[in-house]
N, CA, C and O atoms as a Tinker XYZ file with bonds, in Angstrom:
   436  protein
     1  N     18.171000   87.644000  154.982000    73     2
     2  CA    17.619000   86.725000  154.149000    64     1     3
     3  C     16.346000   87.294000  153.531000    63     2     4     5
     4  O     15.982000   86.870000  152.434000    81     3
     5  N     15.661000   88.215000  154.164000    73     3     6
     6  CA    14.565000   88.740000  153.552000    64     5     7
     7  C     14.754000   89.433000  152.177000    63     6     8     9
     8  O     13.800000   89.504000  151.402000    81     7
     9  N     15.967000   89.942000  151.862000    73     7    10
    10  CA    16.284000   90.665000  150.588000    64     9    11
    11  C     16.413000   89.668000  149.506000    63    10    12    13
    12  O     16.466000   90.063000  148.341000    81    11
    13  N     16.467000   88.430000  149.786000    73    11    14
    14  CA    16.550000   87.391000  148.676000    64    13    15
    15  C     14.826000   87.154000  148.378000    63    14    16    17
    16  O     13.957000   87.350000  149.228000    81    15
    17  N     14.615000   86.755000  147.172000    73    15    18
    18  CA    13.271000   86.498000  146.634000    64    17    19
    19  C     12.760000   85.253000  147.482000    63    18    20    21
    20  O     12.937000   84.130000  147.009000    81    19
    21  N     12.114000   85.408000  148.755000    73    19    22
    22  CA    11.894000   84.229000  149.355000    64    21    23
    23  C     10.342000   83.968000  149.460000    63    22    24    25
    24  O      9.553000   84.897000  149.633000    81    23
    25  N      9.961000   82.697000  149.349000    73    23    26
    26  CA     8.469000   82.528000  149.499000    64    25    27
    27  C      8.506000   81.261000  150.264000    63    26    28    29
    28  O      9.346000   80.408000  149.976000    81    27
    29  N      7.520000   81.051000  151.366000    73    27    30
    30  CA     7.262000   79.882000  152.129000    64    29    31
    31  C      6.680000   78.776000  151.167000    63    30    32    33
    32  O      5.716000   79.074000  150.461000    81    31
    33  N      7.178000   77.619000  151.115000    73    31    34
    34  CA     6.583000   76.472000  150.353000    64    33    35
    35  C      7.322000   75.493000  150.214000    63    34    36    37
    36  O      8.515000   75.753000  150.377000    81    35
    37  N      7.049000   74.338000  149.946000    73    35    38
    38  CA     7.828000   72.999000  149.733000    64    37    39
    39  C      7.893000   72.745000  148.148000    63    38    40    41
    40  O      8.247000   71.663000  147.681000    81    39
    41  N      7.541000   73.778000  147.419000    73    39    42
    42  CA     7.776000   73.676000  145.920000    64    41    43
    43  C      9.042000   73.749000  145.263000    63    42    44    45
    44  O      9.598000   74.845000  145.336000    81    43
    45  N      9.630000   72.836000  144.635000    73    43    46
    46  CA    10.929000   72.927000  143.990000    64    45    47
    47  C     10.820000   72.662000  142.370000    63    46    48    49
    48  O     10.379000   71.563000  142.034000    81    47
    49  N     11.125000   73.428000  141.532000    73    47    50
    50  CA    11.016000   73.261000  140.161000    64    49    51
    51  C     12.406000   73.583000  139.493000    63    50    52    53
    52  O     13.015000   74.597000  139.833000    81    51
    53  N     12.940000   72.671000  138.486000    73    51    54
    54  CA    14.186000   73.046000  138.039000    64    53    55
    55  C     13.977000   72.938000  136.482000    63    54    56    57
    56  O     13.420000   71.995000  135.920000    81    55
    57  N     14.496000   74.021000  135.891000    73    55    58
    58  CA    14.727000   73.976000  134.307000    64    57    59
    59  C     16.023000   74.641000  134.104000    63    58    60    61
    60  O     16.289000   75.767000  134.524000    81    59
    61  N     16.858000   73.837000  133.397000    73    59    62
    62  CA    18.129000   74.184000  133.167000    64    61    63
    63  C     18.715000   73.651000  131.944000    63    62    64    65
    64  O     18.427000   72.465000  131.779000    81    63
    65  N     19.428000   74.147000  131.059000    73    63    66
    66  CA    19.950000   73.364000  129.930000    64    65    67
    67  C     20.433000   74.087000  128.889000    63    66    68    69
    68  O     20.571000   75.308000  128.957000    81    67
    69  N     20.743000   73.345000  127.786000    73    67    70
    70  CA    21.305000   73.996000  126.679000    64    69    71
    71  C     20.805000   73.331000  125.353000    63    70    72    73
    72  O     20.853000   72.103000  125.285000    81    71
    73  N     20.377000   73.978000  124.407000    73    71    74
    74  CA    20.099000   73.433000  123.195000    64    73    75
    75  C     20.046000   74.572000  122.082000    63    74    76    77
    76  O     20.357000   75.736000  122.333000    81    75
    77  N     19.662000   74.170000  120.941000    73    75    78
    78  CA    19.697000   75.162000  119.751000    64    77    79
    79  C     18.409000   75.845000  119.791000    63    78    80    81
    80  O     18.319000   76.885000  119.139000    81    79
    81  N     17.313000   75.398000  120.505000    73    79    82
    82  CA    16.029000   76.125000  120.517000    64    81    83
    83  C     15.291000   75.419000  121.673000    63    82    84    85
    84  O     14.919000   74.249000  121.583000    81    83
    85  N     15.115000   76.124000  122.674000    73    83    86
    86  CA    14.097000   75.556000  123.661000    64    85    87
    87  C     13.475000   76.693000  124.559000    63    86    88    89
    88  O     13.931000   77.834000  124.620000    81    87
    89  N     12.469000   76.271000  125.188000    73    87    90
    90  CA    11.794000   77.334000  126.039000    64    89    91
    91  C     11.163000   76.726000  127.261000    63    90    92    93
    92  O     11.218000   75.501000  127.373000    81    91
    93  N     10.661000   77.334000  128.048000    73    91    94
    94  CA    10.001000   76.927000  129.225000    64    93    95
    95  C      9.458000   77.980000  130.266000    63    94    96    97
    96  O      9.774000   79.168000  130.210000    81    95
    97  N      8.630000   77.459000  131.204000    73    95    98
    98  CA     8.053000   78.406000  131.996000    64    97    99
    99  C      7.704000   77.769000  133.410000    63    98   100   101
   100  O      7.752000   76.541000  133.486000    81    99
   101  N      7.389000   78.438000  134.435000    73    99   102
   102  CA     7.103000   77.907000  135.648000    64   101   103
   103  C      6.644000   78.961000  136.650000    63   102   104   105
   104  O      6.583000   80.138000  136.295000    81   103
   105  N      6.364000   78.640000  137.711000    73   103   106
   106  CA     5.852000   79.558000  138.856000    64   105   107
   107  C      6.154000   79.002000  140.378000    63   106   108   109
   108  O      6.386000   77.830000  140.672000    81   107
   109  N      6.107000   79.936000  141.120000    73   107   110
   110  CA     6.163000   79.671000  142.465000    64   109   111
   111  C      5.018000   78.995000  142.958000    63   110   112   113
   112  O      3.889000   79.237000  142.531000    81   111
   113  N      5.270000   78.124000  143.876000    73   111   114
   114  CA     3.943000   77.336000  144.312000    64   113   115
   115  C      3.178000   78.300000  145.279000    63   114   116   117
   116  O      2.041000   77.993000  145.638000    81   115
   117  N      3.725000   79.372000  145.681000    73   115   118
   118  CA     3.093000   80.364000  146.574000    64   117   119
   119  C      3.254000   81.622000  145.980000    63   118   120   121
   120  O      4.347000   81.893000  145.482000    81   119
   121  N      2.254000   82.507000  145.952000    73   119   122
   122  CA     2.434000   83.811000  145.447000    64   121   123
   123  C      2.280000   83.950000  143.866000    63   122   124   125
   124  O      1.986000   83.012000  143.125000    81   123
   125  N      2.487000   85.063000  143.521000    73   123   126
   126  CA     2.426000   85.493000  141.970000    64   125   127
   127  C      3.570000   85.269000  141.033000    63   126   128   129
   128  O      3.474000   85.416000  139.815000    81   127
   129  N      4.724000   84.884000  141.699000    73   127   130
   130  CA     5.924000   84.856000  140.935000    64   129   131
   131  C      5.952000   83.787000  139.637000    63   130   132   133
   132  O      5.869000   82.582000  139.876000    81   131
   133  N      6.052000   84.189000  138.486000    73   131   134
   134  CA     6.090000   83.262000  137.215000    64   133   135
   135  C      7.380000   83.669000  136.429000    63   134   136   137
   136  O      7.886000   84.781000  136.576000    81   135
   137  N      7.822000   82.845000  135.700000    73   135   138
   138  CA     8.983000   83.049000  134.874000    64   137   139
   139  C      8.789000   82.367000  133.477000    63   138   140   141
   140  O      7.940000   81.493000  133.299000    81   139
   141  N      9.475000   82.737000  132.676000    73   139   142
   142  CA     9.673000   82.191000  131.178000    64   141   143
   143  C     10.862000   82.328000  130.680000    63   142   144   145
   144  O     11.580000   83.228000  131.117000    81   143
   145  N     11.302000   81.498000  129.703000    73   143   146
   146  CA    12.557000   81.686000  128.988000    64   145   147
   147  C     12.525000   81.091000  127.731000    63   146   148   149
   148  O     11.717000   80.179000  127.556000    81   147
   149  N     13.227000   81.426000  126.859000    73   147   150
   150  CA    13.496000   80.930000  125.454000    64   149   151
   151  C     14.919000   81.117000  124.797000    63   150   152   153
   152  O     15.406000   82.247000  124.749000    81   151
   153  N     15.489000   80.192000  124.367000    73   151   154
   154  CA    16.816000   80.069000  123.893000    64   153   155
   155  C     16.692000   79.822000  122.328000    63   154   156   157
   156  O     16.013000   78.896000  121.884000    81   155
   157  N     17.341000   80.643000  121.581000    73   155   158
   158  CA    17.464000   80.352000  120.133000    64   157   159
   159  C     18.767000   80.467000  119.622000    63   158   160   161
   160  O     19.367000   81.502000  119.912000    81   159
   161  N     19.304000   79.681000  118.967000    73   159   162
   162  CA    20.575000   79.712000  118.372000    64   161   163
   163  C     20.628000   80.727000  117.225000    63   162   164   165
   164  O     19.690000   80.854000  116.438000    81   163
   165  N     21.699000   81.410000  117.160000    73   163   166
   166  CA    21.801000   82.561000  116.361000    64   165   167
   167  C     22.416000   81.970000  115.006000    63   166   168   169
   168  O     22.534000   80.758000  114.829000    81   167
   169  N     22.772000   82.866000  114.133000    73   167   170
   170  CA    23.242000   82.415000  112.771000    64   169   171
   171  C     24.879000   82.164000  112.841000    63   170   172   173
   172  O     25.505000   81.834000  111.834000    81   171
   173  N     25.411000   82.327000  113.937000    73   171   174
   174  CA    26.861000   81.871000  113.942000    64   173   175
   175  C     27.069000   80.483000  113.569000    63   174   176   177
   176  O     26.195000   79.631000  113.730000    81   175
   177  N     28.328000   80.219000  113.023000    73   175   178
   178  CA    28.594000   78.821000  112.775000    64   177   179
   179  C     29.312000   77.941000  113.628000    63   178   180   181
   180  O     30.306000   77.271000  113.348000    81   179
   181  N     28.606000   78.032000  114.859000    73   179   182
   182  CA    29.193000   77.187000  115.933000    64   181   183
   183  C     28.101000   76.798000  116.866000    63   182   184   185
   184  O     27.047000   77.433000  116.920000    81   183
   185  N     28.357000   75.734000  117.615000    73   183   186
   186  CA    27.299000   75.310000  118.558000    64   185   187
   187  C     26.817000   76.413000  119.584000    63   186   188   189
   188  O     27.541000   77.372000  119.854000    81   187
   189  N     25.584000   76.241000  120.135000    73   187   190
   190  CA    25.126000   77.030000  121.156000    64   189   191
   191  C     25.928000   77.119000  122.441000    63   190   192   193
   192  O     26.273000   76.111000  123.057000    81   191
   193  N     26.223000   78.384000  122.836000    73   191   194
   194  CA    27.119000   78.467000  124.002000    64   193   195
   195  C     26.434000   79.176000  125.051000    63   194   196   197
   196  O     27.116000   79.765000  125.889000    81   195
   197  N     25.209000   79.199000  125.117000    73   195   198
   198  CA    24.430000   79.907000  126.259000    64   197   199
   199  C     23.769000   78.885000  126.983000    63   198   200   201
   200  O     23.161000   77.983000  126.406000    81   199
   201  N     23.861000   78.983000  128.320000    73   199   202
   202  CA    23.277000   78.059000  129.381000    64   201   203
   203  C     22.275000   78.856000  130.209000    63   202   204   205
   204  O     22.389000   80.082000  130.200000    81   203
   205  N     21.454000   78.374000  130.814000    73   203   206
   206  CA    20.471000   78.986000  131.752000    64   205   207
   207  C     20.110000   78.110000  132.954000    63   206   208   209
   208  O     20.284000   76.895000  132.851000    81   207
   209  N     19.620000   78.631000  134.089000    73   207   210
   210  CA    19.137000   78.063000  135.113000    64   209   211
   211  C     17.812000   78.904000  135.600000    63   210   212   213
   212  O     17.784000   80.122000  135.781000    81   211
   213  N     16.843000   78.091000  135.752000    73   211   214
   214  CA    15.661000   78.586000  136.450000    64   213   215
   215  C     14.958000   77.723000  137.246000    63   214   216   217
   216  O     14.257000   76.812000  136.806000    81   215
   217  N     15.156000   78.033000  138.643000    73   215   218
   218  CA    14.512000   76.950000  139.520000    64   217   219
   219  C     14.232000   77.697000  140.850000    63   218   220   221
   220  O     14.666000   78.810000  141.148000    81   219
   221  N     13.363000   76.828000  141.663000    73   219   222
   222  CA    12.812000   77.204000  143.070000    64   221   223
   223  C     13.743000   76.235000  143.976000    63   222   224   225
   224  O     13.924000   75.068000  143.630000    81   223
   225  N     14.240000   76.692000  144.982000    73   223   226
   226  CA    14.834000   75.760000  146.051000    64   225   227
   227  C     14.449000   76.050000  147.346000    63   226   228   229
   228  O     14.014000   77.181000  147.566000    81   227
   229  N     14.529000   75.195000  148.303000    73   227   230
   230  CA    14.093000   75.445000  149.741000    64   229   231
   231  C     15.415000   75.739000  150.480000    63   230   232   233
   232  O     16.388000   75.005000  150.306000    81   231
   233  N     15.461000   76.794000  151.296000    73   231   234
   234  CA    16.563000   77.084000  152.182000    64   233   235
   235  C     15.994000   77.689000  153.267000    63   234   236   237
   236  O     15.361000   78.741000  153.180000    81   235
   237  N     16.202000   77.019000  154.408000    73   235   238
   238  CA    15.861000   77.374000  155.907000    64   237   239
   239  C     14.383000   77.825000  155.762000    63   238   240   241
   240  O     14.123000   78.983000  156.087000    81   239
   241  N     13.379000   77.014000  155.300000    73   239   242
   242  CA    11.967000   77.205000  155.356000    64   241   243
   243  C     11.427000   78.163000  154.371000    63   242   244   245
   244  O     10.213000   78.364000  154.398000    81   243
   245  N     12.220000   78.838000  153.429000    73   243   246
   246  CA    11.897000   79.664000  152.461000    64   245   247
   247  C     12.094000   79.270000  150.955000    63   246   248   249
   248  O     13.089000   78.616000  150.642000    81   247
   249  N     11.321000   79.589000  150.170000    73   247   250
   250  CA    11.398000   79.141000  148.738000    64   249   251
   251  C     12.299000   80.392000  148.144000    63   250   252   253
   252  O     12.004000   81.574000  148.324000    81   251
   253  N     13.392000   79.948000  147.442000    73   251   254
   254  CA    14.219000   81.023000  146.726000    64   253   255
   255  C     14.112000   80.674000  145.284000    63   254   256   257
   256  O     14.216000   79.523000  144.861000    81   255
   257  N     13.887000   81.785000  144.511000    73   255   258
   258  CA    13.872000   81.659000  142.899000    64   257   259
   259  C     15.338000   82.067000  142.531000    63   258   260   261
   260  O     15.891000   83.099000  142.909000    81   259
   261  N     15.871000   81.114000  141.748000    73   259   262
   262  CA    17.203000   81.238000  141.282000    64   261   263
   263  C     17.201000   81.345000  139.840000    63   262   264   265
   264  O     16.815000   80.379000  139.182000    81   263
   265  N     17.602000   82.449000  139.250000    73   263   266
   266  CA    17.581000   82.614000  137.849000    64   265   267
   267  C     18.737000   83.154000  137.195000    63   266   268   269
   268  O     19.273000   84.122000  137.736000    81   267
   269  N     19.271000   82.656000  136.017000    73   267   270
   270  CA    20.542000   83.113000  135.505000    64   269   271
   271  C     20.552000   82.692000  134.012000    63   270   272   273
   272  O     20.048000   81.669000  133.547000    81   271
   273  N     21.225000   83.678000  133.338000    73   271   274
   274  CA    21.704000   83.278000  131.951000    64   273   275
   275  C     23.126000   83.463000  131.931000    63   274   276   277
   276  O     23.625000   84.504000  132.358000    81   275
   277  N     23.821000   82.509000  131.456000    73   275   278
   278  CA    25.232000   82.274000  131.116000    64   277   279
   279  C     25.514000   82.472000  129.676000    63   278   280   281
   280  O     25.224000   81.567000  128.893000    81   279
   281  N     26.042000   83.550000  129.263000    73   279   282
   282  CA    26.272000   83.964000  127.847000    64   281   283
   283  C     27.775000   83.476000  127.569000    63   282   284   285
   284  O     28.734000   84.020000  128.117000    81   283
   285  N     27.896000   82.459000  126.719000    73   283   286
   286  CA    29.090000   81.991000  126.383000    64   285   287
   287  C     29.793000   82.772000  125.236000    63   286   288   289
   288  O     29.152000   83.121000  124.245000    81   287
   289  N     31.054000   83.028000  125.372000    73   287   290
   290  CA    31.702000   83.764000  124.228000    64   289   291
   291  C     32.951000   82.902000  123.846000    63   290   292   293
   292  O     33.797000   82.705000  124.719000    81   291
   293  N     33.096000   82.447000  122.765000    73   291   294
   294  CA    34.192000   81.654000  122.254000    64   293   295
   295  C     34.444000   80.385000  123.068000    63   294   296   297
   296  O     35.572000   79.971000  123.335000    81   295
   297  N     33.315000   79.811000  123.434000    73   295   298
   298  CA    33.151000   78.274000  123.871000    64   297   299
   299  C     32.091000   78.302000  125.037000    63   298   300   301
   300  O     31.575000   79.346000  125.438000    81   299
   301  N     31.833000   77.112000  125.515000    73   299   302
   302  CA    30.889000   76.852000  126.196000    64   301   303
   303  C     31.171000   76.274000  127.720000    63   302   304   305
   304  O     30.299000   75.917000  128.512000    81   303
   305  N     32.667000   76.266000  127.950000    73   303   306
   306  CA    33.045000   75.533000  129.202000    64   305   307
   307  C     32.831000   76.412000  130.430000    63   306   308   309
   308  O     32.594000   75.854000  131.501000    81   307
   309  N     32.893000   77.674000  130.364000    73   307   310
   310  CA    32.697000   78.514000  131.485000    64   309   311
   311  C     31.117000   78.543000  131.780000    63   310   312   313
   312  O     30.717000   78.274000  132.913000    81   311
   313  N     30.319000   78.838000  130.857000    73   311   314
   314  CA    28.789000   78.904000  131.091000    64   313   315
   315  C     28.336000   77.490000  131.593000    63   314   316   317
   316  O     27.506000   77.381000  132.495000    81   315
   317  N     28.862000   76.505000  131.028000    73   315   318
   318  CA    28.564000   75.137000  131.437000    64   317   319
   319  C     28.914000   74.826000  132.990000    63   318   320   321
   320  O     28.157000   74.206000  133.737000    81   319
   321  N     30.013000   75.284000  133.311000    73   319   322
   322  CA    30.644000   75.107000  134.700000    64   321   323
   323  C     29.550000   75.994000  135.712000    63   322   324   325
   324  O     29.019000   75.518000  136.715000    81   323
   325  N     29.384000   77.143000  135.292000    73   323   326
   326  CA    28.445000   78.014000  136.008000    64   325   327
   327  C     27.228000   77.554000  136.208000    63   326   328   329
   328  O     26.773000   77.606000  137.351000    81   327
   329  N     26.517000   77.058000  135.239000    73   327   330
   330  CA    25.164000   76.509000  135.252000    64   329   331
   331  C     25.275000   75.257000  136.426000    63   330   332   333
   332  O     24.495000   75.228000  137.378000    81   331
   333  N     26.203000   74.371000  136.255000    73   331   334
   334  CA    26.355000   73.248000  137.325000    64   333   335
   335  C     26.767000   73.691000  138.622000    63   334   336   337
   336  O     26.445000   72.942000  139.544000    81   335
   337  N     27.431000   74.779000  138.931000    73   335   338
   338  CA    28.196000   75.013000  140.109000    64   337   339
   339  C     27.899000   76.385000  140.895000    63   338   340   341
   340  O     27.957000   76.401000  142.124000    81   339
   341  N     27.602000   77.460000  140.202000    73   339   342
   342  CA    27.507000   78.812000  140.783000    64   341   343
   343  C     26.465000   78.787000  141.941000    63   342   344   345
   344  O     26.781000   79.194000  143.059000    81   343
   345  N     25.278000   78.328000  141.679000    73   343   346
   346  CA    24.270000   78.606000  142.695000    64   345   347
   347  C     24.463000   77.487000  143.948000    63   346   348   349
   348  O     24.286000   77.756000  145.136000    81   347
   349  N     24.837000   76.273000  143.454000    73   347   350
   350  CA    25.109000   75.450000  144.576000    64   349   351
   351  C     26.244000   75.836000  145.563000    63   350   352   353
   352  O     26.171000   75.629000  146.774000    81   351
   353  N     27.315000   76.423000  144.930000    73   351   354
   354  CA    28.240000   76.846000  145.654000    64   353   355
   355  C     27.921000   78.132000  146.631000    63   354   356   357
   356  O     28.387000   78.238000  147.765000    81   355
   357  N     27.115000   79.019000  146.053000    73   355   358
   358  CA    26.647000   80.114000  146.814000    64   357   359
   359  C     25.680000   79.598000  147.975000    63   358   360   361
   360  O     25.783000   80.057000  149.113000    81   359
   361  N     24.827000   78.721000  147.675000    73   359   362
   362  CA    23.818000   78.305000  148.614000    64   361   363
   363  C     24.650000   77.445000  149.767000    63   362   364   365
   364  O     24.311000   77.514000  150.949000    81   363
   365  N     25.695000   76.683000  149.353000    73   363   366
   366  CA    26.510000   76.062000  150.327000    64   365   367
   367  C     27.157000   76.993000  151.421000    63   366   368   369
   368  O     27.223000   76.755000  152.627000    81   367
   369  N     27.619000   78.099000  150.754000    73   367   370
   370  CA    28.452000   79.101000  151.537000    64   369   371
   371  C     27.287000   79.665000  152.490000    63   370   372   373
   372  O     27.552000   79.871000  153.675000    81   371
   373  N     26.045000   79.906000  152.004000    73   371   374
   374  CA    24.907000   80.562000  152.926000    64   373   375
   375  C     24.645000   79.460000  154.039000    63   374   376   377
   376  O     24.607000   79.848000  155.207000    81   375
   377  N     24.480000   78.238000  153.784000    73   375   378
   378  CA    24.157000   77.290000  154.726000    64   377   379
   379  C     25.361000   77.169000  155.639000    63   378   380   381
   380  O     25.021000   76.987000  156.808000    81   379
   381  N     26.660000   77.218000  155.444000    73   379   382
   382  CA    27.692000   77.216000  156.377000    64   381   383
   383  C     27.750000   78.475000  157.162000    63   382   384   385
   384  O     28.195000   78.406000  158.308000    81   383
   385  N     27.319000   79.715000  156.647000    73   383   386
   386  CA    27.454000   80.634000  157.321000    64   385   387
   387  C     26.167000   80.864000  158.438000    63   386   388   389
   388  O     26.250000   81.536000  159.465000    81   387
   389  N     25.144000   80.237000  158.031000    73   387   390
   390  CA    23.965000   80.187000  158.996000    64   389   391
   391  C     24.323000   79.234000  160.189000    63   390   392   393
   392  O     24.092000   79.527000  161.362000    81   391
   393  N     24.895000   78.093000  159.786000    73   391   394
   394  CA    25.339000   76.980000  160.814000    64   393   395
   395  C     26.253000   77.675000  161.709000    63   394   396   397
   396  O     25.988000   77.672000  162.912000    81   395
   397  N     27.424000   78.344000  161.231000    73   395   398
   398  CA    28.389000   78.999000  162.025000    64   397   399
   399  C     27.818000   80.040000  162.915000    63   398   400   401
   400  O     28.253000   80.218000  164.052000    81   399
   401  N     26.854000   80.722000  162.407000    73   399   402
   402  CA    26.339000   81.926000  163.061000    64   401   403
   403  C     25.553000   81.354000  164.399000    63   402   404   405
   404  O     25.648000   81.870000  165.512000    81   403
   405  N     24.744000   80.166000  164.074000    73   403   406
   406  CA    24.100000   79.523000  165.090000    64   405   407
   407  C     24.887000   79.070000  166.302000    63   406   408   409
   408  O     24.459000   79.023000  167.456000    81   407
   409  N     26.216000   78.709000  165.840000    73   407   410
   410  CA    27.122000   78.128000  166.970000    64   409   411
   411  C     27.714000   79.253000  167.914000    63   410   412   413
   412  O     28.084000   79.030000  169.067000    81   411
   413  N     27.759000   80.456000  167.308000    73   411   414
   414  CA    28.249000   81.691000  168.088000    64   413   415
   415  C     27.416000   81.871000  169.320000    63   414   416   417
   416  O     26.191000   81.751000  169.340000    81   415
   417  N     28.198000   82.178000  170.381000    73   415   418
   418  CA    27.599000   82.440000  171.680000    64   417   419
   419  C     27.630000   84.138000  171.714000    63   418   420   421
   420  O     28.702000   84.721000  171.552000    81   419
   421  N     26.434000   84.841000  171.924000    73   419   422
   422  CA    26.371000   86.197000  171.887000    64   421   423
   423  C     26.026000   86.685000  173.109000    63   422   424   425
   424  O     25.600000   87.835000  173.212000    81   423
   425  N     26.190000   85.755000  174.326000    73   423   426
   426  CA    26.002000   86.308000  175.633000    64   425   427
   427  C     27.332000   87.016000  176.098000    63   426   428   429
   428  O     28.483000   86.716000  175.781000    81   427
   429  N     26.888000   88.044000  176.940000    73   427   430
   430  CA    28.143000   88.774000  177.450000    64   429   431
   431  C     29.105000   87.921000  178.412000    63   430   432   433
   432  O     28.545000   87.166000  179.207000    81   431
   433  N     30.387000   87.973000  178.407000    73   431   434
   434  CA    31.210000   87.185000  179.276000    64   433   435
   435  C     31.011000   87.458000  180.804000    63   434   436
   436  O     31.671000   86.832000  181.633000    81   435
């Protein structure tokens, strides 16, 4: 778990979305971690297909910074799905793994 960008705190901030032009920024409640983002629609004659996630979440007493840019090509269904589900699915697997690990008995027979 130490290899993830972890910070102890109860801070949780979410910025995620899609638009033709948007920007935002945030920071960790503890430590020097800061972020910023900007989305600008290009000259192509179709809607914006790019999505992003920038948020801090709590997991087992640590603050995790989750950041992603989902670049859509010829449609926005895949990046929209990833924005809504990728990190929650990963974190759910991590939580299940930690719970299952805690159930194991490591004592010798």
